[in-house]
N, C-alpha and C positions, 0 to 999 in steps of 0.2 A: 188367415193367421199373420202371413208374412207381414201384414203391414200392423196388425197390431202387436204384434212380436216388434217388429222395426220401433214404432211409437211409443212401446215401455221402455226400448232400449233408449230411445232420444230422451226421453222423460228421465230415466233414473241419469246419462251423464249431466243433462241440463242441473239436475237437482245438484251432484256431484260439483259440479262449476261453479254453483252458486254458493254451497258451503265452501269452496276454497275462495272463490270472491269475498266472503265475509270473513272470513276466518284473516285474509289476508289486507284486509279493510282494518280490522279490531289490530291487527298487529302492529300496524303502521300508523295508528291514532295514538297507540301505548307507548311506540318508539319516542314519535315525536315528544309527547309532554317529557317522557324519562329523558330524553337529549335536552331538553330546555332545562330540564333540575339541576343536570350536571354542567351543561355549558355553565350556566347561574352558581354553580361552586367552583370552580376553575380559582385557585388564587391567585394571589398580586404575582408570586413567584412561581406561575405557570402550571403549576400542581394541581391533585387532586387530596395529596396524602396530608393528614398532621404531619408536625412533626416527628414525630414518635414511630410514625410508618411508616411501611417501604416503601419503596416504588413500583414495586409490583402492584398496587393499586392505582395508580395516574395510567399503569401500562394498561390495564384492563379497561379502562375508561378511554384508553385513545382506540385499543382494540374495537370497544364498541362501536365508536365513531366509522371507525376505518371499513366495517364488515358493510357498512351502510354505502354504497355506491354514489348516494347527493354529496358524500365528505371526500373533501381530500388534504393529503396533509399539507399542502401549501396555504391553506386558509390560516392567518394568523392565528386565533387561538389555538389549531393545534398544530400550525408551525413550531412556534416558539413552547408550547408543551413538550412536543419531540425534542426539544433541543433541553428541556429542561429533564427531561429523562434519560439521555445518552451522557449530560454531567454527571452521572451517577456510576457512567465506564470504569473501571477502574484496569491498571496497565494488564493485570491478566483478561479481562477480554468481560469480566462478569459485569452484570448488570444489576445491582444490588448496595446496598446499606446496612454494615456491621454484620447482620443475620439472615438466614434465609436463602442463601448464593441461589440457589436451583428452583425455586418457587419465581425470584425475582429476575432473574436473568434469562429464565423459558418464556416467561407473559412477556418479558419487554423480545425476545425474541420474536414470539408473532406477534405484537403489535408491530413491529418495525416492517415485518413480513411483510402480513398482510396493505399495508398502505402500498406498496410497488410503487417503493419511491426507490429510485436507481442511488442517489446520493448516501443511503443508507446501507448498503451492500457490505462495506468494510465492517462498518460495526455488528453487523448481522456474521460475517465472516468471522473477528474475532470471538463473537459472544458463543458462538457453534464452536469453536475450540477450547472455550473454556466449559463450556456444559459437558462436553466430553467428556474432558476432564475429571465429571462427579460420577461417572459410573460406574461402580464396580463392575470388572470386569477380568478377562488374564492379557488378552495379546491385542486387543484396541489401542489403537494408536493416540497418545495425549493423555489417559489416564494415568493419575496420579500411581508410581511406583506400591505406594502403601495401602492401596486400594485395588489389588491385584488378586483377584482370586478366583482358583479353580472353578469349572463347570457344574463340578457336584456342591460348593457350595451355594447355599437358600439364597446370601443377600447377590449371587451371579447376575449381572444385568440390570441389578435394579438403581434407582437415583434416590438420595436422601437429599435433607434440608444444602447439605454444600459440603466438602469434601472431608472424607471416611466416615460421615455422619449414616446410619445406619436406614436402607434403604427403607421404602414405601409403596403402595401401590397409587396415592395419592400425588407423591414427589415424581414417581414414573409417569406417571398420565400428563403431568404438566408437560416434564423434557422430552416426551415422544410427540407431542403434539406442538411442541416447537420446531422439532427436527421435520416434522412433515410438512409445517406450512410454511418454514424455510427453502421446501425445494429438496429434501434430503431422502434419496431411494432406498423403497421399503426394502430391498437386496444387502443396503449397508450394514457391518456388524453393529452397528450401535440398534438398530434395531431389533435383528435377531437376538442377539442380547438379551435386551428389555423383552423381548417375546417370552423367553427362558423365564423370567422373572414374574412376569403376568401369569403366565401357565402356574406356578408355584403359587401363586394367590388366590387363583380359583379350586372352590370348593368342587372337582370331579378327580377322585382316584386314577380314573383310565388313564388320564395325562399326568400329573400331579405326583411326584413321587416322593411328596413331605407326609406324614405320617401323623400328618391332625387332617389330612383333606376330607372333606363326605363326599356328597354328589349329588347336592341342587344345582351347580352349575354357577352358583351365582360365586363373588369375587370378594375378599375380605381387602382388610389394608396393610398386615401382614407386618407391622412394625417386626425386622427381624434380629432386634435386639433382646438382653437379657429383660428386659421389664414386659414383655407380653404388649399390652395397650390396646389392643381393638377397640375401636369404639361403637361396634353395635354388641361387644360382648362375648368371652368363651363359655363353654359348657362342657359340661363331661357328657360324652357321649354312652351310650350302651353297653360297650365292649370296655369301655373305661378309657377312653382317650381323650384329652382336653381337645376340643377342636375348637374354630370360630365361625361365630355366624358370618352370611351373608347379607348384605345389604345395598341398597339402590344406589346411591354413588359411587360407587368403587366398583360394583357389577355394568354399571355403564361405562366407568371408564378404563374397565380391565378389555370390555368390548371392542372400544373404541381403538384401542391400543393395539389389540391382536389385528383389526383390522388393517390400519398404519402398518404392520409390520408384513401386511401382504395373506391373509389368513382369507380363505371367501368361507362363504355363507356353508358351504359343503363340511368345513373341518367340525371333528365333534367338539372342539373346543367352542367355537362358534357358536352351534346349534344348540348347546346348554344351556352357555348364558341366555339365548333368543327363548329359551324355554324357561328358565329363569323368568326373565321380562314379563312373560308372558302370566306366569301365575304371577306375577305381584306389582300388577301395573297399576299405578296411582298415581295422580298428579295434586294430593292434597296432605305427603307426606313424604319421608325420603326411607320407604319400605325397610322394614328390618332394624331401624332404630330402636326402635319401641321396644324391642328386646331387651335391650338394656336398662329400661324404664319408661314411662309413658310418655316423659317429658323430655324423652330426646327424640320424641317421633319425629320431630322437626329440626333438629339438630341439621345445620346445612345446607337446609333447606336448599336457597339460591343458589349455592355449588351445585346442589344435584339436579336445579333445572336446568343449568348450564350445559353438566356433563349428559344431562339425559336427551337433550337437542340436541346437541353437536354428536353422540355417538349415534342415535337414531335418522341422524341424515347422511352420515359415513355409512352407515349398514344399507339406509336406501330403502324401506321399507314406511308407506305412509300409516298402515295399518296394524294394529296389534288385536289379538284376541285373548281377551282377558281369560280367569280361570275357570268363570259362568259359561263361558262359548259367547260374549260378547263382545261385536268388533268397534273399537275404537277410531278414529281419525287421532294419533295422537298430537297433531300440530296444532288442531280446532280446540282437543280438551289444556293444552297448556298453555294457550293464548290466552284462552278465557280465562284460566287460573289465574297468571298472571296478571290480567286488566281488571280483575278482581280485588287484587291485595294492593293493587297502586294506589295512592294514597293523591289528594287535590294538587299536592304541589308537583305531582308526577313521580316522587320516590319511592321505592321500596325498603320497608325493613325488617329483617327478622331477629332469629335469637343472639343472646352476646355471644353463644357458642362459636367457635370459627369466623369472630370478628362480624358478624356480620346484623349484628346493632347500628354499624356502620351503613349508615343510607348510600354510598359512593360506593362502598364494597356492594352491597345486596342488590341496589338500582343498576351497577356493571354486569351484573352475571346476568340479570332478567335485559337486558337489551340485547347481549350475547347471544340468550334462550330464545330471543324474538328472533334475530336476526337470520338466528340457523333454520327459523321455522320459515322465515318469507324466502327462504333458498332454495328451504324442500317442496315448496308449492312451486317454487319455479320450475324447478329438477323434475317435478311426479305432480303435473296439475290432477 
């Protein structure tokens, strides 16, 4: 009996190992095709964005290459592209053009940080100081005086599009990711303030002090401006309250941000987020978005894929049990899905919403998701 049990265990291990190897091979093949496309799209000025686009598009491309250990920032086509990216750094330290200062600066910091090039450290230092100035807070050093608010203010701890811009979970998650990838410790006041904001973006009345909070554990965009505008839509609850619907990309963004801020799997906020993820697991759409109309189901799909992969890698659990009790290796599911959507030239393209009809942007998000899959397979074979 012991021999039989051992044989079955060995077979199961070999089967799992074979599946992991197959997923890794598929992810690598898809990445290679995507990188060939991106490399061919580099412009004569060594950027990847159109004249009207922000430099964050190029930063996403650079970050995707830097996540692959077969590439380094000294390769001529990447070295020149980093120089071009840094040409957008302004005196204040921000790395952007005209608008979307937080998005662009945060993504640029991440690209520079994951390159692990010592020569970029001064630029990262300046950019981090600027990024900190964009956070709504009370006593954090560097915060704009006109953005100082008490902890009771719903804007507290959040990041918006730029100085004095209303905060939201999307801008906040990019800023938090940049801080983490630049090596800022989770005990830093910026993380702890962002945690307060993220908690207020979660549908969990146990910990969220906002009157709209529900209890499904998912996260919302939470536009704290006067216009509202949550992408998954608002609805009136049974008690007459105006509430916001949770959806996929923001739930993964919230989970990731909370883990970066030091929360563990035992925290009720993390448990609740994981419960929402299990009940709404899918790689076919951005779950929750269809509630605002069926045409929205795939809105921000590639942003969703990257945020999903990044969050699940940080969380450290390769298996998800869905609402029907079925087990999923999210890495295999997501790698297969992205590969199925890839075009013959290596690109991926999505809906016009949130610029994902731009193949440079959609392909970069996809390559970043695949890199998270490959790294997770190495960490959790």
